[in-house]
Phi, psi and omega in degrees: 000145177293147174268114189245134176254127172265135179237114180256124189246134173224153181232159173229124182110186179212178183267013177283181181293162180300136174225143185299326184280348179217074189277352187238155168237126182234146173231120181247136180236116175272130187247120183229121173288117186296344177286345180267108185285127179243017183299322179293323176298317180295318179299319179295317177302310182295325178295316179297318179293323178298320180295334177271000185060035176272109190256013179267151184284337184233159172242125181251109190297311182303307178300329176299313182294319185272357182059056181241170175055231186290350183261001189294335181257008180270146175287163180303315181299321179295314181294321179293323178299315180295315178302313183293330176296314179292321179298313180292326173300313180296315184298328184271350182286147175269080182223171169229172173206160173227156182214131175250140180221152178226134173275112186291343177292343179267003184244114181286335180205178185293334179294315179293319178300314180298318180296312180298316182294317178300316181295319180294318179293317179298318179295320179297316179291316180297322179294339180244034184303318181298322179296308183293320184287352179284351183256147178284334184208142177238124180250121181263122178252120178210150182271006181056034182296329178231119185300320181299317180291321178303316179296319180295314182299312182296320181294313184291312182295320179292336178288334183263323189224154178255354185257041185257138173232135181249135179229127174271121183221169177268136179304329181291345183276343184224127178295330182290342171294320180291328174294318178299320178298315178299311183294325177296319177294319178300316180293322177296316179295327176298315178299322181288327176294320179296327181267003182053048185232033175301137177280171179300315181294325179290323176293321179294323184283317185254354181078308180200159175303324179297315179294323177300313180296317184290318188266341185229301190301318185298335181280318180284332180296340177296340182265359184276131177286000000 
């Protein structure tokens, strides 16, 4: 059987001009060897959510922290329970991830942003060439949410490898998309801790940048290539 790598991609930010409330653009890729069965992990995740009477197909990390969308009427304890279920699911998975980020304050226009992001993603893949080249096939899963990112991903991966397949899918169809969303949020929060720019909602949810690093970030960083 072929050795197949699944790559689930999520992004944070957009290709618009720099804004103080959203200074970064990040792309996170969750890497899963398809030979490693995670069905029991998924069953456990769904069982925990069922016990909470959480009837939605997806968990959106950012809105949980900010108390937005379907979480706007939930108490802090409820939101933390849901967050921790996804976090513990992620922590126990046999996966890796990589993340590229760009500080938009360093980009005068979308061309520079695109160039920096393309270069960062290419460098990230090249630095892990042995990992990627160990697979017979690489399948890229993305929802094509941002056309600019779709073009960058297809261009960069095809420049490195010929065994690439791209699939447009819905995030609700794969739990690893939700993991990518969580990890992307973790990486964004890491940048914000370094810049001492935690928002009020982030301080309320994690108490402090130090607690965030101690209780969450250090565990997921173990999976970073």
